[in-house]
C-alpha positions in Angstrom: -49.4 -25.6 4.8 -46.7 -26.6 2.4 -44.0 -25.9 5.0 -45.8 -28.1 7.6 -46.2 -30.9 5.1 -42.5 -30.9 4.2 -41.7 -30.9 7.9 -44.0 -33.8 8.7 -42.7 -35.8 5.8 -39.1 -35.2 7.0 -40.1 -36.4 10.5 -41.6 -39.6 9.2 -38.7 -40.5 6.9 -36.1 -39.8 9.6 -37.8 -41.7 12.4 -38.3 -44.6 10.0 -34.6 -44.6 9.1 -33.5 -44.4 12.7 -35.2 -47.0 15.0 -32.6 -46.5 17.8 -33.6 -42.8 18.2 -37.4 -43.7 17.8 -37.2 -45.9 21.0 -35.9 -43.0 23.1 -38.8 -40.6 22.2 -42.4 -40.7 23.1 -45.5 -40.3 20.9 -46.3 -36.7 20.4 -49.0 -34.6 18.8 -47.4 -32.7 15.9 -49.3 -29.5 16.7 -48.5 -29.4 20.4 -45.9 -27.0 21.7 -46.1 -28.1 25.3 -43.8 -30.6 26.9 -45.1 -34.1 27.2 -43.9 -37.1 29.3 -40.4 -38.4 28.4 -39.7 -42.1 28.8 -35.9 -41.5 28.8 -34.5 -39.3 31.5 -31.7 -36.8 30.8 -28.1 -38.0 31.7 -26.7 -36.4 34.9 -23.6 -35.4 33.1 -22.0 -35.1 29.7 -18.9 -33.7 28.1 -20.8 -31.4 25.7 -24.4 -30.1 25.8 -25.6 -28.5 22.5 -28.7 -26.3 22.6 -30.6 -26.2 19.3 -31.7 -28.9 16.9 -31.6 -27.0 13.7 -28.9 -27.2 11.0 -26.2 -25.7 13.2 -26.7 -27.8 16.3 -27.0 -31.1 14.3 -23.9 -30.1 12.3 -21.8 -29.5 15.4 -23.0 -32.8 16.9 -22.3 -34.6 13.7 -18.7 -33.3 13.4 -17.9 -33.6 17.1 -18.9 -37.3 16.9 -16.9 -37.8 13.7 -13.8 -36.4 15.5 -14.2 -39.0 18.3 -16.2 -37.1 21.0 -19.1 -39.3 22.0 -20.4 -38.0 25.3 -22.6 -35.4 23.7 -26.2 -34.4 24.5 -28.2 -32.3 22.0 -31.3 -30.6 23.4 -34.1 -29.1 21.3 -36.9 -27.1 23.0 -39.4 -28.2 20.3 -38.7 -30.7 17.6 -35.6 -31.1 15.5 -35.3 -28.7 12.5 -38.5 -26.9 13.6 -37.0 -23.4 13.8 -35.6 -21.3 11.0 -34.2 -24.5 9.4 -37.7 -25.7 8.7 -38.5 -22.6 6.5 -35.1 -22.3 4.9 -35.2 -22.0 1.1 -32.7 -24.8 0.7 -30.3 -23.0 -1.7 -26.6 -24.0 -1.3 -24.6 -21.3 -2.9 -20.8 -20.8 -2.9 -20.9 -17.3 -4.4 -19.6 -15.4 -1.4 -17.4 -12.3 -0.9 -15.6 -13.4 2.3 -13.0 -16.1 1.8 -13.9 -18.1 4.9 -17.6 -18.0 4.1 -16.8 -19.3 0.6 -14.8 -22.2 2.1 -17.6 -23.1 4.5 -20.2 -23.1 1.7 -18.0 -25.3 -0.5 -17.5 -27.8 2.3 -21.2 -27.8 3.0 -22.0 -28.6 -0.6 -19.6 -31.5 -0.7 -20.9 -32.8 2.6 -24.6 -32.7 1.6 -23.8 -34.4 -1.6 -22.8 -37.6 0.1 -25.0 -37.4 3.2 -27.9 -39.4 1.9 -25.6 -42.3 1.0 -24.0 -42.1 4.5 -27.2 -42.0 6.5 -30.0 -43.4 4.3 -32.0 -40.2 4.9 -33.2 -38.5 1.7 -31.9 -35.0 1.7 -33.3 -33.8 -1.6 -29.8 -32.9 -2.8 -30.1 -31.7 -6.5 -27.2 -30.1 -8.3 -28.8 -27.3 -10.2 -26.2 -24.7 -10.5 -26.9 -21.0 -9.9 -26.9 -17.9 -12.0 -26.2 -14.5 -10.5 -27.5 -11.7 -12.7 -26.0 -8.3 -13.3 -28.1 -5.3 -14.4 -25.2 -2.8 -14.1 -21.5 -2.8 -15.0 -20.6 -2.3 -11.3 -22.6 -5.4 -10.4 -20.8 -7.4 -13.1 -17.4 -6.2 -11.7 -18.5 -7.4 -8.3 -19.4 -10.8 -9.7 -16.1 -11.0 -11.6 -14.3 -10.5 -8.3 -16.2 -13.4 -6.8 -15.6 -15.5 -9.9 -11.8 -15.0 -9.6 -11.9 -16.3 -6.0 -14.1 -19.3 -6.9 -11.9 -20.3 -9.9 -8.6 -20.3 -7.9 -10.3 -22.5 -5.2 -11.2 -25.1 -7.8 -14.9 -24.3 -7.9 -16.1 -24.2 -11.5 -17.5 -20.8 -12.4 -17.8 -18.6 -15.4 -19.0 -15.1 -16.4 -21.7 -15.5 -19.1 -23.6 -13.3 -21.5 -27.4 -12.6 -21.3 -28.0 -14.9 -24.3 -26.3 -17.8 -22.4 -28.6 -17.0 -19.4 -31.6 -17.4 -21.6 -30.2 -20.8 -22.9 -29.8 -22.0 -19.3 -33.1 -20.7 -18.0 -35.6 -20.0 -20.9 -38.2 -18.2 -18.6 -35.8 -15.4 -17.6 -36.2 -11.9 -19.1 -32.7 -10.9 -20.2 -33.4 -7.5 -21.8 -31.9 -5.4 -18.9 -28.9 -7.6 -18.2 -25.3 -6.8 -19.0 -24.0 -10.3 -17.9 -24.1 -12.9 -15.2 -22.1 -15.4 -13.2 -22.8 -19.2 -13.6 -21.7 -21.6 -10.8 -22.7 -25.1 -12.1 -21.9 -26.9 -8.8 -24.4 -25.0 -6.6 -27.3 -27.1 -5.3 -30.7 -27.4 -3.7 -31.6 -29.4 -0.6 -34.4 -29.9 1.8 -32.9 -28.1 4.8 -35.0 -29.9 7.4 -34.0 -33.3 5.8 -30.3 -32.4 5.9 -30.6 -31.5 9.5 -32.4 -34.8 10.3 -29.7 -36.7 8.3 -26.9 -35.1 10.4 -28.9 -35.9 13.5 -29.2 -39.6 12.4 -25.5 -39.9 11.8 -24.7 -38.2 15.1 -27.1 -40.5 16.9 -25.6 -43.6 15.4 -22.2 -42.3 16.6 -23.5 -42.1 20.2 -24.9 -38.6 20.5 -28.0 -38.5 22.7 -30.8 -36.3 21.3 -33.7 -35.1 23.4 -36.6 -33.1 22.0 -39.1 -31.0 24.1 -36.3 -30.0 26.4 -35.7 -26.3 27.1 -32.5 -24.9 28.5 -33.2 -22.2 31.1 -29.7 -21.2 32.0 -26.0 -22.2 31.9 -24.2 -22.7 35.2 -20.7 -21.1 35.5 -18.1 -21.3 38.2 -14.8 -19.4 38.2 -15.4 -18.3 34.6 -16.0 -21.8 33.2 -19.1 -23.7 32.2 -20.1 -26.4 34.8 -23.6 -27.4 33.6 -27.0 -26.5 32.3 -30.4 -26.2 33.9 -33.3 -27.5 31.8 -37.0 -27.9 32.4 -36.3 -31.6 33.0 -33.4 -31.3 35.4 -29.7 -30.4 35.4 -26.8 -31.8 33.3 -23.2 -31.2 34.4 -20.9 -30.5 31.5 -17.6 -29.1 30.4 -18.7 -27.5 27.2 -21.9 -25.8 26.2 -22.8 -24.9 22.6 -25.4 -22.2 21.9 -26.9 -23.0 18.5 -30.3 -21.6 19.5 -30.7 -19.4 16.3 -33.0 -16.5 16.9 -33.2 -17.4 20.6 -29.3 -17.3 21.0 -29.3 -13.7 22.3 -31.8 -14.4 25.1 -30.2 -17.7 26.0 -26.8 -15.9 26.2 -28.2 -13.4 28.6 -30.0 -16.0 30.8 -26.8 -17.5 32.3 -25.1 -16.6 35.6 -22.4 -14.9 33.5 -24.0 -13.1 30.5 -22.6 -14.0 27.1 -23.3 -11.3 24.5 -24.4 -12.7 21.1 -25.4 -9.8 18.9 -28.1 -10.9 16.6 -31.7 -9.8 15.9 -34.6 -11.4 13.9 -36.3 -9.9 10.9 -39.3 -11.1 9.0 -38.3 -12.9 5.8 -40.8 -13.5 3.0 -40.9 -16.0 0.1 -43.5 -17.2 -2.3 -44.6 -20.7 -3.2 -46.5 -21.4 -6.4 -48.4 -24.4 -7.8 -46.6 -26.2 -10.6 -46.5 -24.6 -14.1 -48.5 -26.1 -16.9 -45.2 -27.5 -18.0 -43.6 -28.2 -14.6 -40.1 -26.7 -14.3 -37.3 -29.2 -14.6 -35.8 -30.2 -11.2 -32.3 -29.3 -12.3 -33.1 -25.8 -13.6 -30.5 -23.3 -12.2 -31.4 -21.1 -9.2 -31.5 -17.5 -10.2 -30.1 -14.7 -7.9 -31.0 -11.2 -9.1 -29.4 -8.9 -6.5 -30.3 -5.7 -8.4 -33.9 -6.9 -8.3 -33.4 -8.0 -4.6 -34.8 -11.5 -5.3 -33.9 -15.2 -5.7 -35.8 -17.8 -7.6 -35.6 -21.6 -7.4 -37.6 -24.5 -8.7 -40.0 -26.0 -6.2 -42.0 -29.1 -7.0 -42.5 -28.0 -10.6 -43.4 -24.5 -9.6 -41.2 -21.8 -8.0 -40.1 -20.6 -4.7 -39.0 -16.9 -4.7 -38.1 -14.6 -1.9 -35.8 -11.6 -1.4 -34.4 -8.9 0.8 -36.6 -5.8 0.7 -35.4 -2.2 1.4 -37.7 -1.7 4.4 -37.4 -4.9 6.5 -39.5 -5.6 9.6 -37.5 -6.5 12.7 -39.4 -8.6 15.2 -39.1 -10.0 18.8 -37.1 -6.9 19.9 -38.7 -7.3 23.3 -37.8 -11.0 23.3 -40.2 -13.8 22.8 -40.0 -17.4 23.7 -42.3 -19.4 21.5 -41.1 -23.0 21.2 -41.4 -23.5 17.5 -41.5 -21.0 14.7 -44.9 -20.7 13.2 -45.6 -19.2 9.8 -46.0 -15.5 10.6 -48.7 -13.3 9.2 -48.8 -12.8 5.4 -48.2 -9.2 4.3 -48.8 -8.8 0.6 -48.4 -5.1 0.6 -44.9 -5.5 2.1 -44.0 -8.2 -0.4 -45.3 -6.3 -3.4 -42.0 -4.7 -4.5 -40.4 -8.2 -4.5 -43.3 -9.7 -6.4 -43.0 -6.9 -9.0 -39.3 -7.7 -9.4 -40.2 -11.4 -9.8 -42.8 -10.7 -12.6 -40.3 -8.4 -14.4 -37.7 -11.1 -14.3 -40.1 -13.9 -15.3 -43.1 -12.3 -17.1 -44.7 -15.7 -17.9 -45.6 -16.1 -14.3 -48.5 -13.6 -14.5 -51.1 -16.4 -14.8 -49.4 -18.7 -12.3 -51.4 -19.7 -9.2 -49.9 -18.8 -5.9 -50.0 -21.4 -3.2 -48.7 -19.5 -0.2 -46.7 -16.5 1.0 -44.3 -17.8 3.7 -43.2 -15.3 6.4 -40.6 -16.6 8.9 -38.1 -15.0 11.2 -34.4 -15.0 10.2 -31.5 -13.8 12.3 -29.1 -11.1 11.2 -25.9 -9.8 12.8 -24.4 -6.3 12.9 -21.9 -6.9 10.1 -23.6 -9.5 7.9 -21.2 -12.3 9.0 -22.2 -15.2 11.2 -21.1 -15.7 14.8 -18.9 -18.6 16.0 -16.4 -19.3 18.6 -15.8 -19.3 22.4 -17.2 -16.7 24.7 -14.5 -14.1 25.8 -16.0 -14.2 29.4 -16.9 -17.9 29.9 -14.5 -20.7 29.1 -16.2 -23.7 27.5 -19.2 -21.7 26.2 -19.2 -21.9 22.4 -21.6 -20.1 20.0 -22.7 -20.8 16.4 -25.6 -18.6 15.3 -26.6 -15.5 13.3 -26.5 -16.9 9.7 -27.9 -13.9 7.9 -30.2 -16.1 5.8 -27.3 -18.4 4.6 -27.7 -21.1 7.3 -27.9 -24.1 4.9 -25.0 -22.8 2.8 -22.8 -22.4 5.9 -24.2 -25.2 8.1 -21.8 -28.0 7.2 -18.6 -25.9 7.2 -19.5 -23.9 10.2 -20.2 -27.0 12.2 -16.9 -28.5 11.1 -14.8 -25.4 12.1 -16.5 -25.1 15.5 -16.0 -28.8 16.2 -12.3 -28.5 15.3 -12.1 -25.4 17.6 -13.5 -27.4 20.5 -11.5 -30.6 20.0 -8.1 -29.1 18.9 -8.3 -25.7 20.5 -8.4 -24.0 17.1 -10.1 -24.4 13.7 -8.2 -25.5 10.6 -8.8 -22.1 8.9 -8.6 -18.4 9.9 -12.1 -17.7 11.2 -11.4 -14.3 12.8 -13.9 -12.6 10.4 -16.6 -14.7 12.1 -15.2 -14.8 15.7 -17.7 -13.8 18.4 -14.8 -11.8 20.0 -14.9 -9.3 17.1 -17.8 -7.8 19.0 -17.9 -6.0 22.3 -20.7 -5.4 24.8 -21.6 -2.2 22.9 -23.1 -4.2 20.0 -25.5 -6.1 22.3 -27.9 -3.2 22.9 -31.4 -4.2 21.7 -31.9 -0.7 20.2 -28.6 -0.8 18.3 -29.4 -4.3 17.0 -32.9 -3.4 15.9 -31.7 -0.4 13.9 -28.6 -2.1 12.5 -30.5 -5.2 11.1 -32.9 -2.8 9.4 -29.8 -1.7 7.4 -28.1 -5.1 7.2 -31.0 -6.9 5.5 -31.2 -4.6 2.5 -27.4 -4.7 2.3 -27.6 -8.4 1.5 -28.4 -7.4 -2.1 -26.8 -3.9 -2.2 -23.7 -3.5 -4.2 -20.7 -3.6 -1.8 -18.0 -1.5 -3.3 -14.7 -1.2 -1.3 -14.7 1.1 1.7 -18.5 1.2 2.3 -19.6 2.0 5.8 -22.6 1.2 7.9 -24.9 4.2 8.6 -26.8 3.0 11.7 -25.4 2.6 15.2 -22.8 5.3 14.6 -21.2 7.9 16.9 -21.3 5.3 19.6 -17.6 5.5 20.7 -15.9 8.7 19.9 -12.7 10.6 20.7 -13.0 13.8 22.8 -11.9 15.5 19.6 -14.8 14.2 17.5 -16.7 17.5 17.2 -13.5 19.5 16.6 -12.4 17.3 13.8 -15.9 17.0 12.3 -16.1 20.8 12.1 -12.9 20.7 10.0 -14.3 18.4 7.4 -13.6 14.9 8.8 -15.2 12.0 6.9 -15.8 9.1 9.3 -15.6 5.3 9.2 -16.3 2.9 12.1 -14.1 0.2 13.6 -15.3 -1.9 16.6 -17.9 0.8 17.2 -15.2 3.6 17.3 -15.4 6.5 14.9 -12.2 7.1 13.0 -11.3 9.7 10.3 -10.9 8.5 6.7 -9.7 11.9 5.4 -10.5 15.6 5.7 -12.5 17.3 3.0 -10.9 20.7 2.1 -13.1 23.8 2.3 -15.1 24.4 -0.9 -15.2 20.7 -1.9 -18.7 19.2 -2.6 -19.2 17.0 0.5 -22.4 15.3 -0.8 -20.6 14.1 -4.0 -17.8 12.6 -1.9 -20.1 10.9 0.6 -22.1 9.2 -2.2 -19.1 8.3 -4.3 -18.9 4.5 -4.7 -16.7 2.9 -7.3 -14.4 0.0 -8.0 -12.2 2.5 -9.9 -10.2 5.5 -8.9 -12.1 7.1 -6.0 -13.0 10.8 -5.7 -10.9 11.2 -2.5 -7.7 10.3 -4.4 -6.3 13.8 -4.5 -7.4 14.6 -1.0 -5.6 11.6 0.5 -2.6 12.4 -1.8 -2.2 15.9 -0.3 -2.4 14.4 3.2 0.3 11.9 2.4 2.5 14.7 0.9 2.1 16.7 4.1 3.1 13.6 6.2 6.3 13.3 4.1 7.3 16.9 3.8 5.9 18.7 6.8 3.8 17.4 9.7 0.3 15.9 10.1 -1.9 14.9 13.0 -4.0 11.7 13.0 -6.4 10.9 15.8 -5.7 7.2 16.7 -7.6 7.1 20.0 -9.4 3.8 18.9 -6.2 1.8 19.5 -6.7 -0.8 22.3 -4.6 0.1 25.3 -3.8 -2.1 28.3 -1.6 -1.5 31.4 -0.1 -4.6 33.0 1.7 -4.2 36.3 2.8 -6.2 39.4 4.3 -5.8 42.9 7.3 -7.9 41.9 8.6 -9.5 38.7 5.3 -11.3 37.9 4.4 -9.0 35.1 7.8 -9.3 33.3 7.9 -13.1 33.8 4.4 -13.6 32.5 4.8 -11.3 29.5 8.1 -12.8 28.5 6.4 -16.2 28.2 3.3 -14.8 26.4 5.1 -12.6 23.9 7.7 -13.5 21.3 10.1 -10.5 21.6 12.4 -9.7 24.6 10.6 -7.3 26.9 13.4 -7.2 29.5 14.5 -3.8 28.1 15.5 -0.6 29.9 12.7 1.5 31.3 11.4 3.9 28.6 12.0 1.5 25.7 9.2 0.4 23.3 9.2 -3.2 21.9 7.3 -4.3 18.8 6.2 -7.9 19.4 3.8 -10.6 18.6 1.4 -12.5 20.9 1.7 -16.0 19.4 -0.3 -19.2 19.7 1.3 -22.7 19.9 1.5 -22.9 16.1 3.6 -19.6 16.1 0.7 -17.6 14.5 -0.2 -14.1 15.5 -3.0 -13.8 18.0 -2.0 -10.2 18.3 0.6 -7.8 16.9 1.4 -5.0 19.3 3.8 -2.5 20.8 4.7 -2.6 24.5 6.4 0.2 26.4 8.2 -0.5 29.6 6.9 2.3 31.9 8.8 1.1 35.0 10.5 -2.0 36.3 7.1 -3.6 37.0 4.7 -1.8 34.7 4.0 -2.2 31.0 1.8 -0.2 28.5 0.5 -2.3 25.6 -0.9 -0.8 22.4 -2.9 -3.1 20.1 -5.2 -2.8 17.0 -8.7 -1.4 17.6 -10.5 -4.7 17.0 -8.2 -6.6 19.5 -10.0 -5.1 22.6 -12.1 -8.2 23.4 -9.9 -10.9 21.8 -6.6 -9.8 23.4 -8.2 -9.2 26.8 -9.7 -12.7 26.8 -6.4 -14.3 25.5 -4.3 -12.7 28.2 -6.9 -13.2 31.0 -7.0 -16.9 30.3 -3.2 -17.3 30.3 -1.9 -14.8 32.9 -1.4 -16.5 36.3 -4.2 -16.0 38.9 -2.1 -13.8 41.1 -3.5 -10.9 43.2 -0.1 -9.1 42.8 -0.5 -9.0 39.0 -3.0 -6.6 37.5 -4.2 -5.9 34.0 -6.4 -2.9 33.2 -8.1 -1.8 30.0 -7.2 1.9 29.7 -8.4 2.4 26.1 -10.9 5.0 27.3 -8.5 6.9 29.5 -6.2 8.1 26.7 -6.6 10.0 23.5 -3.9 9.1 21.0 -2.5 11.6 18.5 -0.1 10.5 15.8 2.2 13.3 14.9 3.8 12.3 11.6 6.4 14.0 9.4 9.9 15.5 9.4 8.7 18.7 11.2 7.0 16.7 14.1 10.2 17.0 16.1 10.1 20.9 15.8 6.4 21.1 16.9 7.0 18.8 19.9 10.2 20.4 21.1 8.6 23.9 21.0 5.6 22.7 23.0 7.5 20.7 25.6 10.7 22.7 26.1 12.5 19.4 26.2 15.2 18.1 23.8 13.5 15.8 21.2 16.6 15.2 19.0 17.5 11.6 18.1 20.3 11.7 20.7 17.9 12.5 23.5 14.9 10.7 22.1 15.9 7.7 20.0 13.6 5.6 17.9 11.2 3.3 19.8 11.5 5.3 23.0 8.8 6.3 25.5 9.0 9.3 27.8 6.3 11.0 30.0 6.4 14.7 29.3 4.5 18.0 29.5 2.9 19.3 26.3 1.6 22.9 26.6 0.0 23.1 30.1 -0.7 19.4 30.3 1.4 17.0 32.3 1.7 13.2 32.1 1.6 12.9 28.3 3.2 9.6 27.2 5.2 10.3 24.1 6.6 7.5 22.0 8.9 7.8 19.0 6.9 5.5 16.7 4.2 6.3 14.1 3.2 2.8 12.8 4.0 4.0 9.2 7.8 4.0 8.9 7.7 7.8 8.7 9.4 10.0 11.4 7.2 11.3 14.2 5.7 10.6 17.6 2.6 9.0 19.2 1.1 11.1 22.0 -1.0 9.3 24.6 -2.9 12.0 26.3 -5.2 11.7 29.4 -8.6 12.4 27.9 -9.2 15.5 30.1 -6.2 17.2 28.4 -7.0 16.0 24.8 -8.6 19.2 23.5 -6.0 21.4 25.0 -3.0 19.4 23.6 -4.7 19.1 20.2 -5.2 22.9 20.0 -1.6 23.6 21.2 -0.2 21.2 18.6 -2.3 22.7 15.8 -1.5 26.3 16.8 2.3 25.6 17.1 2.3 23.6 14.0 0.9 26.3 11.7 4.3 27.7 10.9 5.5 24.2 10.0 2.5 23.6 7.6 0.6 21.3 9.9 -2.7 19.7 8.8 -5.1 17.0 9.9 -4.9 13.6 8.2 -6.9 10.3 8.3 -6.5 6.6 8.2 -6.5 6.4 4.3 -3.2 8.4 4.3 -1.9 6.1 7.1 -2.8 3.1 5.0 -0.9 4.3 2.0 2.1 5.2 4.0 2.3 1.9 5.9 1.7 -0.3 2.8 4.4 1.4 0.7 6.8 0.8 3.6 5.8 -2.9 3.6 4.3 -2.7 7.1 1.9 -5.6 7.9 -1.2 -5.0 10.0 -3.0 -7.6 12.2 -6.5 -8.5 11.0 -5.6 -7.5 7.4 -2.2 -9.1 6.6 -1.4 -11.0 9.8 -3.6 -13.6 11.5 -3.5 -16.7 13.7 -2.1 -18.7 10.8 0.8 -16.3 10.0 4.1 -16.6 11.8 6.9 -14.0 12.2 9.1 -16.2 10.0 6.7 -16.0 7.1 6.5 -12.2 7.1 10.2 -11.3 7.6 10.0 -10.5 11.3 12.6 -13.0 12.6 14.4 -10.0 14.2 11.3 -9.5 16.5 11.7 -13.0 18.0 14.0 -13.9 20.9 14.9 -17.4 19.5 18.6 -16.9 20.4 18.1 -15.8 24.0 17.3 -19.2 25.5 14.0 -18.0 26.9 10.8 -20.0 26.6 7.7 -18.4 25.0 4.5 -19.6 23.4 5.0 -20.7 19.8 8.8 -21.2 20.2 8.8 -24.8 19.0 6.9 -24.0 15.9 9.2 -21.1 15.0 12.3 -23.2 15.6 10.9 -25.9 13.3 10.2 -23.2 10.6 13.7 -21.8 11.0 15.2 -25.2 10.4 12.9 -26.5 7.7 11.8 -23.3 5.9 8.4 -21.6 5.4 5.5 -22.6 3.2 4.3 -19.1 2.5 6.1 -15.7 2.3 4.8 -12.2 2.8 5.6 -10.3 -0.4 5.2 -6.8 -1.8 3.9 -6.3 -5.3 4.1 -3.1 -7.5 1.7 -3.1 -10.4 3.6 -2.3 -13.5 1.1 -2.0 -16.4 -1.8 -0.7 -14.4 -3.4 2.7 -15.3 -4.6 4.3 -12.0 -7.1 6.5 -13.9 -8.9 4.0 -16.1 -8.2 0.5 -14.7 -10.0 -1.3 -11.9 -8.3 -0.8 -8.5 -6.9 -3.6 -6.4 -8.3 -3.6 -2.8 -7.7 -7.0 -1.1 -8.3 -10.7 -1.8 -7.1 -10.6 -5.4 -5.5 -13.8 -6.7 -1.7 -13.7 -7.3 -0.2 -15.7 -10.2 3.4 -16.7 -10.6 4.5 -17.8 -14.1 0.8 -18.3 -14.9 0.0 -20.4 -11.8 -2.0 -19.4 -8.8 0.2 -18.9 -5.7 -1.8 -16.9 -3.2 -4.0 -13.8 -2.6 -3.4 -10.2 -1.7 -4.2 -9.1 1.9 -4.1 -5.4 1.5 -3.3 -2.7 -1.1 -3.0 1.0 -1.6 -1.8 3.6 -4.1 1.7 4.8 -3.3 1.8 8.5 -4.0 5.6 8.4 -3.9 6.1 5.5 -6.4 3.0 6.6 -8.4 2.1 3.0 -8.5 -0.3 0.6 -6.8 1.3 -1.5 -4.1 -0.2 -4.8 -3.0 0.8 -7.0 -0.1 0.1 -10.7 0.1 1.4 -14.2 0.7 3.0 -16.4 -1.9 2.9 -20.2 -1.7 4.7 -22.9 -3.7 2.6 -25.9 -4.9 4.1 -28.9 -6.6 2.9 -28.7 -10.3 2.0 -32.4 -10.4 0.8 -33.4 -6.9 -0.3 -29.9 -5.6 1.8 -30.6 -2.4 3.0 -27.5 -0.5 6.7 -26.8 -0.9 9.1 -24.6 0.9 9.1 -21.0 -0.4 12.7 -19.7 -0.8 14.0 -16.2 -1.6 15.0 -17.4 -5.1 11.5 -18.8 -5.7 10.1 -15.3 -5.0 12.7 -13.4 -6.9 12.8 -15.6 -10.0 9.1 -15.5 -10.9 7.0 -13.4 -13.3 3.9 -12.2 -11.3 0.4 -11.0 -12.2 -2.4 -9.8 -10.0 -5.9 -10.7 -11.0 -8.4 -7.8 -10.6 -11.9 -9.0 -11.5 -10.6 -11.4 -14.1 -8.1 -9.0 -15.7 -4.4 -9.7 -14.9 -1.8 -7.0 -14.4 1.9 -7.5 -14.3 3.6 -7.0 -11.0 7.1 -6.7 -9.6 7.7 -8.8 -6.4 9.9 -7.5 -3.5 10.8 -9.0 -0.2 12.1 -5.7 1.2 10.7 -2.2 1.3 12.1 0.4 -1.1 14.9 2.6 0.0 13.8 6.1 1.0 16.4 7.4 -1.5 14.1 6.4 -4.2 10.7 7.5 -2.9 10.8 11.1 -4.3 8.1 11.7 -6.8 9.1 11.0 -10.4 7.5 10.6 -13.7 6.5 7.0 -14.3 8.7 6.6 -17.4 11.7 7.7 -15.4 11.2 5.0 -12.7 13.2 1.8 -13.2 11.7 -0.5 -10.6 14.5 -3.0 -10.9 16.9 -0.4 -9.8 15.5 0.0 -6.3 17.7 -1.0 -3.5 17.0 -2.8 -0.2 16.8 -0.8 3.0 
């Protein structure tokens, strides 16, 4: 088989280039999958054991050894690069939607380019460029958004016409195309050879590599990795790295302490042909045709073409432990739609002779993003797996970031979108994974417009009010497995049209959300926010207060009943979490965090709180339903239901009181709405949830009450310049950079995590600044909408990206939030960002290649000016600071 031939050729070349490694291995039969005698025994101990000898494992070993860690053992159950890496199509593409994935692919491309020179192992690196085709205007918009991101990162990229496509690749049928994106720096490699080159360099740096060695389980003591058991004995170690690819899930569950790694394999098909009569040039661009669901690359004068069909075939759901991946069974009927798409795109291939249909397993994750990072339950257990068919593109960058994470305690970029801790145990169900990957694989090619939602694995975590809200027209989205309301469809509106509405322009729900926002501002609305993460931390003495004072940046030694908005910072001063903490009693605290913080925040606190039996932390997310009562009439509704004074004198802002609402006791009421609007959060024991909701809705009728969803909440919080963790704030953002100095106890002489970094920023200034932008020449009805990730330009120069945006129904303008940086025009060096630098610039926001003028503000608009006005009456420069 062609794949086997490539693999054997790689073996021979690598072993010839690496005599030191050759001496440590025995002769072997290439077709055998059984263990054979090993002349070199395993070491009794090592600092790091890596399981998996594919592109991920060898990349981690390479980068760790480059960073100075030498005591590393890499174990491979079969032979190096004999898993998914062996069958990889070898396309290195930087055209990615997610910023961190784009950076990983760009680094990988640059690494592979010089790897052959560094190691002497031929990697087959050929710079061909890639062309992504668009058959529809929406697809072209999607490509233009990617092109904007690539260009500001210094990666050459251009949007081209169908005629230019034909000039670059004469065999392509261009008749149904509206445009394309050309990335000239993209490349092709031999994936197996790249992996062997990384292994060569790692071996030369002292890494020990052992093939034919299977890991049976990982030993854990007191929540930390202590060693691994293999079929050749035990190795004691401090760190274990699971790079086992499609076997990562089973390996994670085989340890003494299970580690959930949610991925599942699907069959992935591609075609190999004999050379054309006139063999294709080796530097012919790779073609990606997402609307046709296929990719096409040159392969030894012929072509290699595969794709992502609409009806994928999951496999190994029951678990399977073959040592090396063999070519699975051909299925021409299944491949037929992709073959038809290929022949439509390249009609001249009709007479071409097919060499082989390759069918190999490829791992996919529940959200189409790879998995990396440290386990939330076992210290020292790291994971890098689930590449969603982009392993060779991400391999170099992913290995680098994970190595940095292990050596420094954190990577050099924000990798939260890829962090293992974004998942909980609920995503590790085999049934869930099987169903979700059947949706994920087709989505690799589907058009991803803003606000799309997964359809599988839904209604997993729901509020007690789910059925009640659903019956009233709720439209749902999912966050961390929890169902949350987007908006409510009024009676008589066409539900089907709304559910299928997908656009980069003004969405069909615009007026619906507008009426919810209006009600929040003029009357009263209820939003079910039960998905928020909720912890209770208490102690018998002062242990809880003392620990939290050190782990959080704001002063928590406040009177009982007060609520403090605070950050949980890392040593660099960046936000690991942004939360509200209510002091319930002298020794008890109630902590509210974003929905997707449930696993991350728990692990962060658990690893840093003292091991004291008198100090307890409990996850009470499931115990409380949270209702957000927003609007000026919220106070009237609540006071009538509770028979208690709710006026500002009795119930000031950021206050918490346990009250009765209707017949229900023990409701925790907080004067906070997370939007800047007046109102209250009600934390209700779940058994009372339906009663309290019904009481609130009945009492609120005379005040014009209605249900609202998260889209209205988003609009409200963005126009008030409220930053949210996971969207605007991350581990690389400090309070000083987003105008939250007032939430930090720098002047109180108390020590806390991140203090030194913040003091340094206070003295020297910040290198980026959270800024609010109001689009000025943007037509909401006809222009493309901003969503997030749009480049920001100041005086024509790139200075940052937006992090979130929403239409402000009060200002009748789009509002974008984002960070502005200051780069030296000559050297590119980062400079301090001052208030004057922000205020004195002329700004533009780039939406899919079109720039719109924007007004920059460092403060939210005064509520005096947020009444609805005609656009021509609004003089933005006249707004005042709050």
